[in-house]
N, C-alpha and C positions, 0 to 999 in steps of 0.2 A: 504494500500500500504506500503511495506517495505521502511524504510528510512535508508540510509547508515549511519553507525556510524563513528565517528571520534575518534581516539585514542589520539588526541591532547586535548580533553576536560578534564577539571578537575571539581571536586565538593568539597565543604568544608564540614568538619565533626567535631563536638565537642563531646567528650566523655561525657557520662551521668553525671559523677561526677562534670563536669565543667559547666553544663548548667544552674545551679542556680546562678552562679557567674555573676557579671557585665561583659558585653561584653569585656571590656578592660583587664580583668583578665583571660579570657578563652584562652586555647590553641586551635588553629584551625589547623586541619590536612588537607592538600590539597591532595586529592585523585584523581587518574587518571582513565580514561576509559581504559580498557585492551583489547588487541586484542582478537577476538573470540576464536582463537586456545588456548590461555592461559586460558580463561574462561572455555572452555570445559574440559581442563586438570584439572583445579581446581575442577570442579564438579566431575570428576572421582576420584580424590584424596579424596574429602570430602565425597562422597557417597559410595565409594568402601570399601573394607575391608583391606585397607592399614594399616599395623601395625604401621606406624609412623603417629599417629593422627595429629601431628603438621605440617606435610608436606604441607598441603594445606594452612595453615596459613602463613608459612614461604614464600611460593611463593606469596600469596596474598599481604603480607606486602612489600616484596622486589620489586614486580612489581607495586603495587598499590599506594604506598606513593610517591607523587611528591614533598613534602616539608611540612613544618609546620611554624606556626607563634606563637610567644609568648610561646614557650616551654622552661621552666626555670629549672635549676638544683637546688639542695638543698641550694645553696648559692645565688640564685636569678639571676644567670647569664643566658643569652640566650644560649640554646644548639644549636650548628651549625648542619645543615642538610647537608649530603654529598651523592652524587650519586657515584656509582662505576665508576672508570675511564674508564673501558672497559666493554663491554657487559658481563653479568654474566650467569652462568648456575646454576640453583637451582633445585634440585630434577629432573634432566634430562631435564629441560625446559630452553631453551635459552631465556633470557630476554634482549630485546634491550636496555632498560633503567631500571636501578634498584637502589633502595635505598641501600646504603652501609650496610653491616652487622653491622658495628659499630653504624650507625644511628639507625637501628632497635633494636639493643641491649640496647639502651637508654630507650626504652619503658618498662613499667611495664607489667607483664603478663596479668592482667585484661584489661588494656587499649589496649594492642596488640590484644587480642581476640576480643574486641569490634570493633576495627578499621578493623580487617580482615573481620568480618561479614559485616561491613558497605561497604567495598570494593566490596564484593560479591553482596549485595543488590543494591548498586549504579550502578553496571554494569549490573544488570538484569532489571533495570528500563529504561524507555525512557528518553530522554533529558527533555521533558516537565514534566515528573513525578519528576525528580530530582529538577527542578526549583520550583515546587509546594511543 
């Protein structure tokens, strides 16, 4: 039986480089469940022949990051997370809630790629799969 999804759900993700660190030193990214229409568009962008290969990652990151914990800059200060003040349009997709471009730009390319893939995988799993 199909179960209705909630876009209010979030799940936590730690990038592979941080997983060996003690929990208190790990950066945790809080990722959100995305609306089905955005997931379908992300699949189109990811699997299509779109010349802008980073398009799907940009949408995934802007739409899928709900926040972070323990994200430090080079000086050891907490990096603030900010949402866009108004709904954004990224790659022609209206995002009701989105991480600000400035927040996303604080991520390294490797971490951003890993987080975008985690957003896709996390949205393709059931709630029980994510918990396990």
